[in-house]
Residue frames as a rotation matrix with the C-alpha (Angstrom) as fourth column:
UNK 1
0.021 0.658 -0.753 115.86
0.042 0.752 0.658 101.19
0.999 -0.046 -0.012 100.34
UNK 2
-0.499 -0.297 -0.814 117.25
0.788 0.236 -0.569 101.49
0.361 -0.925 0.116 103.88
UNK 3
-0.993 0.116 0.011 115.90
-0.113 -0.934 -0.339 105.04
-0.029 -0.338 0.941 104.17
UNK 4
-0.321 0.932 -0.168 112.42
-0.583 -0.055 0.810 103.96
0.746 0.358 0.561 102.98
UNK 5
-0.117 0.230 -0.966 112.36
0.534 0.835 0.134 101.22
0.837 -0.501 -0.221 105.64
UNK 6
-0.748 -0.238 -0.619 113.04
0.662 -0.323 -0.676 103.72
-0.039 -0.916 0.399 108.42
UNK 7
-0.848 0.525 0.075 110.47
-0.495 -0.834 0.245 106.16
0.192 0.170 0.967 107.02
UNK 8
-0.095 0.842 -0.532 107.87
-0.239 0.499 0.833 103.39
0.966 0.206 0.154 106.98
UNK 9
-0.259 -0.078 -0.963 108.79
0.785 0.564 -0.257 102.27
0.563 -0.822 -0.085 110.50
UNK 10
-0.973 -0.106 -0.207 108.58
0.205 -0.810 -0.550 105.84
-0.109 -0.577 0.809 111.77
UNK 11
-0.580 0.815 -0.006 105.18
-0.617 -0.434 0.656 106.29
0.532 0.384 0.755 110.13
UNK 12
0.028 0.569 -0.822 103.88
0.245 0.793 0.557 103.12
0.969 -0.217 -0.117 111.78
UNK 13
-0.524 -0.319 -0.790 105.25
0.816 0.076 -0.572 104.18
0.242 -0.945 0.220 115.16
UNK 14
-0.981 0.158 -0.111 103.55
-0.121 -0.951 -0.284 107.58
-0.150 -0.265 0.953 114.86
UNK 15
-0.534 0.816 -0.220 100.27
-0.739 -0.323 0.592 106.77
0.412 0.479 0.776 113.12
UNK 16
-0.358 0.434 -0.827 99.25
0.296 0.893 0.340 103.45
0.886 -0.123 -0.447 114.70
UNK 17
-0.683 0.148 -0.716 98.97
0.716 -0.059 -0.695 104.96
-0.145 -0.987 -0.065 118.19
UNK 18
-0.856 0.391 -0.340 97.17
-0.385 -0.919 -0.087 107.98
-0.346 0.056 0.936 116.73
UNK 19
-0.513 0.682 -0.522 94.76
-0.460 0.294 0.838 105.75
0.724 0.670 0.163 114.81
UNK 20
-0.514 0.277 -0.812 94.03
0.630 0.764 -0.138 103.96
0.582 -0.582 -0.568 118.06
UNK 21
-0.967 0.153 -0.206 92.78
0.038 -0.709 -0.704 107.22
-0.253 -0.688 0.680 119.63
UNK 22
-0.359 0.923 0.137 89.04
0.529 0.081 0.845 107.46
0.768 0.376 -0.518 120.01
UNK 23
-0.808 -0.021 0.589 87.66
-0.345 -0.793 -0.502 110.37
0.478 -0.609 0.633 122.02
UNK 24
0.219 0.970 0.107 84.46
-0.726 0.089 0.682 108.47
0.652 -0.227 0.723 122.76
UNK 25
0.840 -0.029 -0.542 86.45
0.312 0.842 0.440 105.81
0.444 -0.538 0.717 124.66
UNK 26
0.589 -0.659 0.468 88.82
-0.749 -0.663 0.008 107.47
0.305 -0.355 -0.884 127.11
UNK 27
0.145 -0.664 -0.733 91.98
0.124 0.748 -0.652 105.63
0.982 0.004 0.191 128.03
UNK 28
0.968 0.176 -0.181 92.35
0.183 0.003 0.983 104.83
0.173 -0.984 -0.029 131.71
UNK 29
0.442 -0.861 0.253 95.52
-0.817 -0.502 -0.282 106.22
0.370 -0.082 -0.925 133.25
UNK 30
0.207 -0.493 -0.845 98.25
0.143 0.870 -0.472 103.75
0.968 -0.023 0.251 134.10
UNK 31
0.974 0.031 -0.223 99.06
0.222 0.025 0.975 102.94
0.036 -0.999 0.017 137.70
UNK 32
0.298 -0.930 -0.216 102.76
-0.058 -0.244 0.968 102.92
-0.953 -0.276 -0.127 136.86
UNK 33
0.773 -0.099 -0.627 104.52
-0.630 -0.244 -0.737 103.81
-0.080 0.965 -0.251 133.65
UNK 34
0.791 -0.566 0.232 106.91
0.560 0.823 0.097 101.19
-0.246 0.053 0.968 132.26
UNK 35
0.170 -0.831 -0.530 110.49
-0.131 -0.552 0.823 102.28
-0.977 -0.071 -0.202 131.88
UNK 36
0.960 0.195 0.200 111.14
0.176 0.135 -0.975 103.10
-0.217 0.972 0.095 128.25
UNK 37
0.521 -0.848 -0.100 114.88
-0.731 -0.382 -0.566 103.45
0.442 0.368 -0.818 128.61
UNK 38
0.705 -0.414 -0.576 117.69
0.456 0.886 -0.079 101.04
0.543 -0.208 0.813 129.23
UNK 39
0.634 -0.506 -0.585 120.64
0.579 -0.191 0.793 101.55
-0.513 -0.841 0.172 131.54
UNK 40
-0.468 -0.855 0.225 122.65
0.792 -0.292 0.535 103.02
-0.392 0.429 0.814 128.66
UNK 41
-0.523 0.302 -0.797 119.96
-0.144 -0.953 -0.266 105.66
-0.840 -0.024 0.542 127.98
UNK 42
-0.947 0.162 -0.277 118.53
-0.262 0.104 0.959 103.98
0.184 0.981 -0.056 124.83
UNK 43
-0.091 0.992 0.086 114.86
-0.992 -0.098 0.083 103.25
0.091 -0.078 0.993 124.27
UNK 44
-0.683 0.011 0.730 113.51
-0.223 0.949 -0.224 99.90
-0.695 -0.316 -0.646 125.41
UNK 45
-0.699 0.366 -0.614 112.06
-0.681 -0.079 0.728 98.86
0.218 0.927 0.304 122.06
UNK 46
-0.766 0.420 -0.487 110.37
0.387 0.906 0.173 95.76
0.514 -0.056 -0.856 123.48
UNK 47
-0.587 0.558 -0.586 108.43
0.563 -0.239 -0.791 97.88
-0.581 -0.795 -0.174 125.97
UNK 48
-0.585 0.355 -0.729 107.33
-0.571 -0.819 0.060 100.28
-0.575 0.452 0.682 123.23
UNK 49
-0.759 0.286 -0.585 106.23
-0.386 0.526 0.758 97.42
0.524 0.801 -0.289 120.99
UNK 50
-0.721 0.501 -0.478 104.27
0.676 0.661 -0.327 95.84
0.152 -0.559 -0.815 123.84
UNK 51
-0.563 0.504 -0.655 102.57
0.193 -0.690 -0.697 99.14
-0.804 -0.519 0.291 124.65
UNK 52
-0.627 0.323 -0.709 101.57
-0.758 -0.464 0.459 99.80
-0.181 0.824 0.536 121.03
UNK 53
-0.768 0.338 -0.544 100.20
-0.005 0.846 0.533 96.25
0.640 0.412 -0.648 120.71
UNK 54
-0.676 0.526 -0.517 98.21
0.701 0.241 -0.672 96.64
-0.229 -0.816 -0.531 123.95
UNK 55
-0.549 0.460 -0.698 96.75
-0.260 -0.888 -0.380 99.98
-0.794 -0.027 0.607 122.83
UNK 56
-0.670 0.275 -0.689 95.81
-0.709 0.036 0.704 98.56
0.218 0.961 0.171 119.43
UNK 57
-0.779 0.364 -0.510 94.28
0.338 0.930 0.147 95.38
0.528 -0.057 -0.847 120.89
UNK 58
-0.686 0.521 -0.508 92.25
0.472 -0.213 -0.856 97.42
-0.554 -0.827 -0.099 123.41
UNK 59
-0.284 0.570 -0.771 90.65
-0.550 -0.755 -0.356 99.29
-0.785 0.323 0.528 120.52
UNK 60
0.511 0.562 0.650 90.06
0.093 0.716 -0.692 96.27
-0.855 0.414 0.313 118.30
UNK 61
0.593 -0.392 -0.704 92.83
-0.801 -0.380 -0.463 97.15
-0.086 0.838 -0.539 115.87
UNK 62
0.485 -0.406 0.775 94.47
0.057 0.899 0.435 94.11
-0.873 -0.166 0.459 114.37
UNK 63
-0.625 -0.780 0.025 96.60
0.029 0.009 1.000 93.14
-0.780 0.625 0.017 111.42
UNK 64
-0.147 0.514 -0.845 95.38
-0.947 -0.321 -0.031 93.68
-0.287 0.795 0.534 107.87
UNK 65
0.713 0.408 0.571 93.84
-0.231 0.905 -0.358 90.61
-0.663 0.124 0.739 106.25
UNK 66
-0.277 -0.827 0.489 96.21
0.269 0.422 0.866 88.53
-0.922 0.372 0.106 104.15
UNK 67
-0.047 0.206 -0.977 96.44
-0.820 -0.566 -0.080 89.81
-0.570 0.798 0.196 100.62
UNK 68
0.860 0.386 0.332 95.45
-0.139 0.805 -0.577 87.44
-0.490 0.450 0.746 97.85
UNK 69
-0.105 -0.902 0.419 98.23
0.379 0.353 0.855 85.66
-0.920 0.249 0.304 96.02
UNK 70
0.462 0.200 -0.864 99.03
-0.596 -0.651 -0.469 87.53
-0.656 0.732 -0.182 92.85
UNK 71
0.762 -0.144 0.632 99.58
0.470 0.794 -0.386 85.44
-0.446 0.590 0.672 89.77
UNK 72
-0.176 -0.971 -0.162 103.03
0.466 -0.227 0.855 86.00
-0.867 0.075 0.493 88.22
UNK 73
-0.402 0.044 0.915 101.63
0.899 -0.171 0.403 86.91
0.174 0.984 0.029 84.77
UNK 74
0.693 0.694 0.196 99.61
0.624 -0.714 0.319 89.71
0.361 -0.099 -0.927 86.42
UNK 75
0.518 -0.610 -0.600 102.69
0.381 -0.464 0.800 90.96
-0.766 -0.643 -0.008 88.25
UNK 76
-0.519 -0.772 0.368 104.60
0.652 -0.079 0.754 91.15
-0.553 0.631 0.544 84.98
UNK 77
-0.067 0.585 0.809 101.69
0.882 -0.343 0.321 92.77
0.466 0.735 -0.493 83.13
UNK 78
0.839 0.419 -0.346 101.23
0.542 -0.692 0.477 95.32
-0.039 -0.588 -0.808 85.92
UNK 79
0.112 -0.893 -0.436 104.93
0.435 -0.350 0.830 96.18
-0.893 -0.283 0.349 85.90
UNK 80
-0.610 -0.347 0.712 104.93
0.779 -0.100 0.618 96.66
-0.143 0.933 0.332 82.14
UNK 81
0.204 0.797 0.569 101.79
0.803 -0.469 0.369 98.80
0.561 0.381 -0.735 82.13
UNK 82
0.727 0.107 -0.678 102.81
0.601 -0.576 0.553 100.92
-0.332 -0.810 -0.483 85.13
UNK 83
-0.095 -0.870 -0.483 105.98
0.250 -0.491 0.835 102.08
-0.963 -0.042 0.264 83.41
UNK 84
-0.548 -0.073 0.833 104.54
0.825 0.118 0.553 102.36
-0.138 0.990 -0.005 79.88
UNK 85
-0.763 0.222 -0.607 103.46
-0.085 -0.965 -0.247 105.86
-0.641 -0.138 0.755 78.76
UNK 86
-0.912 0.410 0.024 101.06
0.090 0.143 0.986 104.44
0.401 0.901 -0.167 76.15
UNK 87
-0.279 0.854 -0.440 98.22
0.951 0.311 0.000 104.49
0.137 -0.418 -0.898 78.73
UNK 88
-0.409 0.116 -0.905 98.36
0.391 -0.874 -0.289 108.28
-0.824 -0.472 0.312 79.08
UNK 89
0.640 0.766 -0.056 96.24
0.326 -0.337 -0.883 110.53
-0.696 0.547 -0.466 76.90
UNK 90
0.741 -0.411 -0.532 99.29
-0.643 -0.662 -0.385 112.15
-0.194 0.627 -0.754 75.31
UNK 91
0.919 -0.370 -0.138 101.33
0.322 0.903 -0.284 108.94
0.230 0.216 0.949 75.43
UNK 92
0.260 -0.856 0.447 104.10
-0.122 -0.488 -0.864 110.88
0.958 0.170 -0.231 77.18
UNK 93
-0.397 -0.393 0.829 103.95
-0.880 -0.093 -0.466 109.88
0.260 -0.915 -0.310 80.88
UNK 94
-0.371 0.257 -0.892 103.45
0.145 0.965 0.218 106.61
0.917 -0.049 -0.395 82.72
UNK 95
0.760 0.622 -0.190 101.77
0.221 0.027 0.975 105.88
0.612 -0.782 -0.117 86.06
UNK 96
0.469 -0.660 -0.586 105.24
0.876 0.261 0.406 105.78
-0.115 -0.704 0.701 87.60
UNK 97
-0.276 -0.473 0.837 106.00
0.504 -0.813 -0.294 109.32
0.819 0.340 0.463 86.42
UNK 98
0.064 0.392 0.918 103.87
-0.587 -0.729 0.353 110.50
0.807 -0.561 0.183 89.36
UNK 99
0.920 0.236 0.312 103.87
-0.391 0.560 0.730 107.35
-0.002 -0.794 0.608 91.53
UNK 100
0.283 -0.931 -0.229 107.66
-0.661 -0.016 -0.750 107.24
0.695 0.364 -0.621 91.78
UNK 101
0.656 -0.050 -0.753 109.06
0.362 0.897 0.255 104.07
0.663 -0.440 0.606 93.40
UNK 102
-0.404 -0.910 -0.094 111.94
0.584 -0.177 -0.792 106.09
0.704 -0.375 0.603 94.90
UNK 103
-0.785 0.222 0.578 109.37
-0.495 -0.786 -0.371 108.21
0.372 -0.577 0.727 96.78
UNK 104
-0.832 0.428 0.353 107.34
-0.003 0.633 -0.774 105.29
-0.555 -0.645 -0.526 98.19
UNK 105
-0.613 0.524 0.591 105.17
0.786 0.330 0.522 105.33
0.079 0.785 -0.614 95.02
UNK 106
0.577 0.670 -0.467 104.04
0.634 -0.728 -0.261 108.91
-0.515 -0.145 -0.845 95.65
UNK 107
0.341 -0.517 0.785 105.55
0.702 -0.415 -0.579 112.11
0.625 0.749 0.222 94.37
UNK 108
-0.366 -0.533 -0.763 106.17
0.921 -0.323 -0.217 114.09
-0.130 -0.782 0.609 97.56
UNK 109
-0.955 0.109 0.276 103.91
-0.019 -0.951 0.310 116.91
0.296 0.291 0.910 96.37
UNK 110
-0.603 0.798 -0.013 100.53
-0.018 -0.030 -0.999 118.05
-0.798 -0.602 0.032 97.67
UNK 111
0.653 0.729 -0.204 99.32
-0.273 -0.025 -0.962 118.53
-0.707 0.684 0.183 94.08
UNK 112
0.039 -0.655 0.755 100.83
0.580 0.630 0.516 116.63
-0.813 0.418 0.405 91.18
UNK 113
-0.459 -0.326 -0.826 102.14
-0.426 -0.735 0.527 118.08
-0.780 0.594 0.198 87.94
UNK 114
0.470 0.671 0.574 100.94
0.173 0.567 -0.805 115.46
-0.866 0.478 0.151 85.46
UNK 115
0.446 -0.245 0.861 101.44
0.886 0.258 -0.386 115.94
-0.127 0.935 0.332 81.73
UNK 116
0.726 -0.208 0.656 103.88
0.251 -0.807 -0.534 118.48
0.641 0.552 -0.533 80.37
UNK 117
0.883 -0.389 0.261 106.14
-0.420 -0.407 0.811 118.41
-0.209 -0.826 -0.523 83.41
UNK 118
0.337 -0.854 -0.397 109.81
-0.222 0.338 -0.915 117.57
0.915 0.396 -0.075 83.76
UNK 119
-0.583 -0.629 0.514 111.65
-0.688 0.046 -0.724 115.74
0.432 -0.776 -0.459 86.53
UNK 120
-0.081 0.515 -0.853 110.46
0.275 0.834 0.477 113.23
0.958 -0.196 -0.209 89.11
UNK 121
-0.109 0.089 -0.990 109.13
0.971 0.223 -0.087 113.36
0.213 -0.971 -0.111 92.65
UNK 122
0.415 0.297 -0.860 109.33
0.652 -0.756 0.054 116.66
-0.634 -0.583 -0.507 94.55
UNK 123
-0.511 -0.703 -0.494 111.55
0.103 -0.621 0.777 118.09
-0.853 0.346 0.390 91.80
UNK 124
-0.456 0.400 0.795 108.91
0.889 0.242 0.388 117.61
-0.037 0.884 -0.466 89.08
UNK 125
-0.317 0.363 -0.877 107.65
0.095 -0.907 -0.410 120.91
-0.944 -0.213 0.253 87.73
UNK 126
0.370 0.501 0.782 105.73
0.888 0.059 -0.457 122.28
-0.275 0.863 -0.423 84.78
UNK 127
-0.607 -0.700 0.377 107.26
0.782 -0.611 0.124 125.07
0.144 0.370 0.918 82.69
UNK 128
-0.377 0.555 0.741 104.05
-0.005 -0.802 0.598 127.13
0.926 0.222 0.306 83.13
UNK 129
-0.870 -0.037 0.492 103.57
-0.480 -0.165 -0.862 126.24
0.112 -0.986 0.126 86.83
UNK 130
0.043 0.952 -0.304 100.55
-0.777 0.224 0.589 124.03
0.628 0.211 0.749 86.04
UNK 131
-0.920 -0.158 0.360 99.38
-0.349 0.751 -0.561 121.45
-0.181 -0.642 -0.745 88.60
UNK 132
-0.441 0.820 -0.364 96.41
-0.018 0.398 0.917 119.10
0.897 0.411 -0.161 88.50
UNK 133
-0.094 0.468 0.879 93.75
-0.866 -0.474 0.160 119.28
0.492 -0.746 0.450 91.24
UNK 134
0.959 0.285 0.012 94.68
-0.243 0.795 0.555 115.95
0.148 -0.535 0.832 92.85
UNK 135
0.166 -0.941 0.294 97.72
-0.936 -0.057 0.348 114.26
-0.311 -0.333 -0.890 94.29
UNK 136
0.161 -0.223 -0.961 99.58
-0.505 0.818 -0.275 111.02
0.848 0.530 0.019 93.64
UNK 137
0.552 0.076 0.830 98.96
-0.825 0.194 0.531 108.96
-0.120 -0.978 0.170 96.78
UNK 138
-0.597 -0.779 0.194 101.21
-0.757 0.627 0.186 105.99
-0.266 -0.036 -0.963 97.59
UNK 139
-0.008 0.570 -0.822 100.11
-0.802 0.487 0.345 102.72
0.597 0.662 0.453 96.03
UNK 140
-0.910 -0.389 -0.143 100.53
-0.220 0.746 -0.628 100.52
0.351 -0.540 -0.765 99.12
UNK 141
-0.825 0.563 0.049 97.62
0.296 0.505 -0.811 98.40
-0.481 -0.655 -0.583 100.43
UNK 142
-0.695 0.585 -0.419 95.27
-0.716 -0.621 0.320 99.53
-0.073 0.522 0.850 97.66
UNK 143
-0.651 0.467 -0.598 93.63
0.040 0.808 0.587 96.10
0.758 0.358 -0.545 97.53
UNK 144
-0.625 0.403 -0.669 92.12
0.777 0.233 -0.585 96.90
-0.080 -0.885 -0.459 100.95
UNK 145
-0.836 0.301 -0.459 90.56
-0.232 -0.951 -0.202 100.16
-0.498 -0.063 0.865 99.70
UNK 146
-0.253 0.840 0.481 86.87
0.745 0.486 -0.457 100.02
-0.618 0.242 -0.748 98.78
UNK 147
0.863 0.505 0.021 86.70
0.419 -0.690 -0.590 103.53
-0.284 0.518 -0.807 97.23
UNK 148
-0.246 -0.959 0.139 89.25
0.877 -0.159 0.454 105.21
-0.414 0.233 0.880 95.02
UNK 149
-0.509 -0.075 0.858 89.65
0.533 -0.809 0.246 108.83
0.676 0.583 0.451 93.86
UNK 150
-0.996 0.085 -0.005 88.42
-0.053 -0.668 -0.743 111.80
-0.066 -0.740 0.670 95.85
UNK 151
-0.372 0.920 -0.123 84.95
-0.926 -0.360 0.112 111.48
0.059 0.156 0.986 94.37
UNK 152
-0.346 0.200 0.917 84.75
-0.397 0.854 -0.337 107.68
-0.850 -0.481 -0.216 94.87
UNK 153
0.159 0.476 -0.865 84.15
-0.972 -0.077 -0.221 107.11
-0.172 0.876 0.450 91.16
UNK 154
-0.095 -0.187 -0.978 85.59
-0.367 0.919 -0.140 103.59
0.925 0.346 -0.156 91.44
UNK 155
-0.382 0.007 0.924 84.28
-0.923 0.038 -0.382 101.58
-0.037 -0.999 -0.008 94.38
UNK 156
-0.750 0.260 -0.609 83.27
0.182 0.965 0.187 98.15
0.636 0.029 -0.771 95.58
UNK 157
-0.149 0.793 0.591 79.75
-0.674 -0.518 0.527 98.52
0.724 -0.320 0.611 96.94
UNK 158
-0.203 0.123 0.971 78.19
-0.941 0.249 -0.228 96.82
-0.270 -0.961 0.065 99.97
UNK 159
0.830 0.519 0.206 77.24
-0.426 0.827 -0.366 93.80
-0.361 0.216 0.907 97.81
UNK 160
0.101 -0.896 0.433 80.88
0.106 0.442 0.891 93.38
-0.989 -0.043 0.140 96.76
UNK 161
0.506 0.146 0.850 80.22
0.838 0.152 -0.525 94.57
-0.206 0.977 -0.045 93.19
UNK 162
-0.565 -0.797 -0.214 82.60
0.657 -0.592 0.466 96.92
-0.498 0.123 0.858 91.42
UNK 163
0.659 0.752 -0.014 81.00
0.637 -0.568 -0.522 100.25
-0.401 0.335 -0.853 90.47
UNK 164
-0.539 -0.842 -0.019 82.72
0.656 -0.433 0.618 102.47
-0.529 0.321 0.786 87.89
UNK 165
-0.367 0.391 -0.844 81.79
-0.388 -0.889 -0.243 105.51
-0.845 0.239 0.478 85.78
UNK 166
-0.753 0.065 -0.654 81.27
-0.639 0.162 0.752 103.24
0.155 0.985 -0.080 82.75
UNK 167
-0.093 0.828 0.553 78.68
-0.854 0.219 -0.472 101.17
-0.512 -0.516 0.686 84.61
UNK 168
0.623 0.491 0.609 77.15
-0.208 0.855 -0.476 98.47
-0.754 0.170 0.635 82.38
UNK 169
0.773 -0.368 -0.517 79.92
-0.573 -0.056 -0.817 98.83
0.271 0.928 -0.254 79.79
UNK 170
-0.355 -0.821 0.447 82.21
-0.903 0.424 0.061 96.67
-0.240 -0.383 -0.892 81.94
UNK 171
0.211 0.418 -0.884 81.85
-0.723 0.675 0.147 93.35
0.658 0.608 0.444 80.16
UNK 172
0.957 0.134 0.257 81.84
-0.273 0.715 0.644 89.98
-0.097 -0.686 0.721 81.96
UNK 173
0.593 -0.804 -0.033 85.27
0.635 0.493 -0.595 89.29
0.495 0.332 0.803 80.41
UNK 174
-0.086 -0.602 0.794 86.60
-0.179 -0.775 -0.606 92.53
0.980 -0.194 -0.041 81.91
UNK 175
0.501 0.381 0.777 85.02
-0.791 -0.161 0.590 91.79
0.350 -0.910 0.221 85.29
UNK 176
0.947 -0.137 -0.290 86.73
0.195 0.964 0.182 88.37
0.255 -0.229 0.940 85.44
UNK 177
0.073 -0.997 -0.003 90.16
0.675 0.052 -0.736 90.00
0.734 0.052 0.677 85.59
UNK 178
0.089 0.010 0.996 89.19
-0.518 -0.854 0.055 92.44
0.851 -0.520 -0.070 88.34
UNK 179
0.178 -0.099 -0.979 90.71
0.493 0.870 0.002 90.20
0.852 -0.483 0.204 90.99
UNK 180
-0.588 -0.574 -0.570 91.74
0.779 -0.213 -0.589 92.95
0.216 -0.791 0.572 93.39
UNK 181
0.095 0.755 -0.649 88.59
0.836 -0.414 -0.360 94.98
-0.540 -0.509 -0.671 93.93
UNK 182
0.881 0.333 -0.335 88.56
0.166 -0.882 -0.440 98.66
-0.442 0.332 -0.833 93.08
UNK 183
0.067 -0.952 -0.300 92.29
-0.377 -0.302 0.876 98.63
-0.924 0.054 -0.379 92.40
UNK 184
-0.298 -0.184 0.937 91.77
0.597 0.730 0.333 96.32
-0.745 0.658 -0.108 89.44
UNK 185
0.456 0.581 0.674 89.86
0.890 -0.280 -0.361 99.00
-0.021 0.764 -0.644 87.53
UNK 186
0.375 -0.324 -0.869 92.17
0.358 -0.814 0.458 101.85
-0.855 -0.483 -0.189 88.50
UNK 187
-0.657 -0.753 0.036 94.02
0.312 -0.228 0.923 102.05
-0.687 0.617 0.384 85.20
UNK 188
-0.282 0.625 0.727 90.76
0.948 0.067 0.311 102.56
0.146 0.778 -0.612 83.30
UNK 189
0.734 0.619 0.278 90.08
0.524 -0.778 0.348 105.87
0.431 -0.110 -0.896 85.08
UNK 190
-0.399 -0.897 -0.188 92.39
0.843 -0.279 -0.459 108.72
0.360 -0.342 0.868 85.94
């Protein structure tokens, strides 16, 4: 858990400033650079935090919107389904076989192994070297995503309506439980 925290913190420290870059809006040079080290040679974390916040604010980057409160029964149902192999075609792997919690809900591979493999995370392999033509992206902040899958087959359109490959076959009863946008329908399509 401690290692995942530092990985996440490092990713934020690297990618937030990069996300703030926009070649169409050049950044004015500073008159004087703030000192980023303390007298003992360590980094002045407060100065770094201030600088990242200033860069983000200057480019209109702010915090993510608050996520909706998740009802406890849905949390329990989601946990049970995510680890249950009954949802897979061969009933032999679960979502968490590829979206491994120990690897930040990814698998550490550019292309996933899927069915027929053995092991977890980067050590997962298929006896015949088979991979599937997609990866297992981390499952964080999916409620904020409007399109899922490389081909966008599950998406919330500009009117806020969920579009899926089954189209009109999503019943009103099914639609009522799609509380979290495109993520809600994710388990129906792989």
